[in-house]
N, C-alpha and C positions, 0 to 999 in steps of 0.2 A: 504493500500500500504506500510505502514511502517513496516508491518510484514514480508516483503520480506527480510529485513536485520536483522541478529541476534542482539539481545539487547547487548549493551556493546562493540560492535565492533568499534574500533577507525577508524579515517580517514586514518591513515597510513596503518592499516591492510586491510582496504577496498581497497585502491589503490594497495597494494601489491597483494591482492587476484585477483583484476581485471587484473593485469599484468600477473599473472600466468595462469589465465583462458584464457586470450587472446592469450598467447603463447602456451597454451596446455601442460604445464609442471608443475611439482611440485604439482599436485592435483590428488587425487584419484578419482575413479568413484563415491565413496560415497559423496565426497565434491561437485562434479559437479551435482549430482542428489539430493542434500539435499534441494534444493529450487525448487519450481514449475518452469517449463520452461519459462512461461511468466514472472514471477517475476524475474527469473535469468536474462533474457534478459533486463528487465527494470532496474534492479540494475546495470548491466554492462554498459548500455547506460548512466546512470547518474553518472558514475565514473568521477573524476576530470581528469584522463589521457585521457579518451575518449573525454571529452569536449574540452580539450586543443588541441588535434590532429584535431578534427573537425573544431575548430576555425582557425587553421593554414591552413587547406585544403581549407576552404571557402575563406580566404583572398588571397591565392596564385594566382588564376586566375585574380582577380581584380588588384592585385599588378603588375602582368605581363602586363595586358592591359594598366595600367597607365604608365608603363615604355615604352611600345611600342608607346603609344600616345605622350610621351615626345620626341620621335624621329620622328614620322610620321608627327605630326602637324607642327613643324617648317619647315619640308621639303616641305609640301604642301603650307605653307605660303610663302616660298621663291619662289616657282614656280608661285604662284599667283601674287606676286610682279613683277616678270619678265614679266608675261603676261600683267599686268597693264602698265608697262613701254613701252611695244611694242605697245599697243593701243594708248597711248599718243603720241608716236613718229609718228605713222601713222596719227593720227587725226589732228595734227597741220598743215602740208602741205595740206592735203586733204580739211580741213575746209577753209583754206585761199584761196585755188584754187577755191572751190565752190562759195565763196562770190565774187571773182573777175570775174568768168565766168558769174554769174547772172548779176552783174553790167555792164559788157561789153555787154552782150546780150541785156539788156534794152537800154543801151546807143546807140548801133549801130542800133537797130531796130526803136526807136522812135525819135532819134536826127539826126543821119546821114542817116536814111532810107536805110541802107545797112546791113541787119541782118546777123549775123554769123550763117550759117546753122547748124553747129554742136553744137552750144551753148546749145540747149535744151537737147540733149542726154548727153553731158558732165555734165550739171547741174543735170540731173537725177542721173547719176552715183555718182557724188560727194555728192548729198543729201543722197542717200542710205548708202554710206560708212560712212558719218558723223553721221547719226542716229544710226547705229549699233555700231560703235566704242564708241560713247557717252553713249549708253546703257551699254556697258561693263565697262566703267569707273565709271558710276554711281553705278553699282552693286558692284564693288570693294569697293567703299567708303560708301556703304549702304545708298545712297541718292536717290534711286529710290522710286517710289510711293508705299507706304505700308499702310495697314489698321492695326493700332496699338491699336484699342479700346479693343481688347481681351488681347493682351500682357500687356497693361498697368494695367489691373486688376489682373494679376497674379504675384505671387512672388515665389522665391525659386525654388524648383525642377520642379514645374508645368510650370513655364516660360521657363526653360531650355529644358524641353521635347517638348514643342510647337515649340521652335526655331529649335530643331533638326529635328522635323517632317517637318517644312517648308524647311529646307536645303535639306532634302532628296527628297521632292517633286520637288524642284527646280533643283536638280541634274538630276533626271529622265527626267524632261521637257527639259533641255538644251541638254541632251544626245539625246533625240528624235529629237530636232531641228538640231543638228549637223549631224545626220545620214540622215535625210530627205533633209537637205540642200545640202549634198554631192550628193545625188541622183538627185536633181534638177539641180545642176551645170553640172552633166554628161549629163542631158537631153537637156540642152540649149547650150552646148559648140559649136555645129555645126550651130547655128543660129547667124545672124549678124545684126548689126545696119545699117539702110539704109544710113545714112549720114556718120557716122564714118567708117563703113566698118569693124569694129573689132567685135570679138565674144561677144555675150551677156553674156558670162561667167563672165565678169567683173561686170556686174550689179547684179548677183546673188551670187557671191563669198563672199560678206560680211556676208551672212546668216550662212554658216557653219563655217567660220573663227571666227566671233565674238561670235557665239554660243559656239564654242570650248573654247574661252577665258572665257566666263561666266560659262561654265562647270567647268573649273579649279577653279574659284572663289567659286563656290558652293561646290565643293569637299573640299576645304580648310575650308569653314565655317562649313560643316558637321563634319569634323574631329575635329574642335575646339569645337563644341557644344557637341559632344559625349565625348570628353575628360572632358568637364565641368561637364557632368552628372556623370562620374566615380569619379572625384575628389571632386565634390561639390563646385567647384570654380566658384563664381558668375562672376568674371571678365573674366575667361576663356570661359564661355558660352555666353558672350556678354550681360548679364543682368545687 
């Protein structure tokens, strides 16, 4: 393979020749055909100028993705923070109301022997809302139930890849729940509670609403983990 380059040819001459051949100027047909075609292509591909250009072209898409990630990730994180604040604001009064309704229902039924007829349906609605809102808050703080025996054994890029895959699967799952939840709400909106008389939409509404909040959190985590894969940042990938 070394025979492809003439003996005694300096690096500067080789680079100059590669520039001329690449631009198609300053070379006669004899110069261009003095080497075998395969050797000529190999010699040109090994030139310093070609290596430098290829290196810059390879790094350009990755640098652009990193810059885009620096803009997109904080945006998704701010939207996720807003969704978390919304869930907390809703959970406090609903949770307190649920506890009071259950307490009053038990008190009036077994102490005063005058049960509140609507207490069971109100407690059911409060329980469902509290459960789904609590799930969204736990997902935001990453305190939900997880199996970490595989992640704890991994380090570096492998761990970041697994976390990105988990975030992608979670995003698809919550998107599915949101869409199906909307369909379910549409299906039950014309049915009513016997005692309350209001639409059962309020019982099923937490499913699409809280699934949408968890979808926002999952997208934020996915963007964070993908950015960690591109930059190799351990903290950015949550590892």
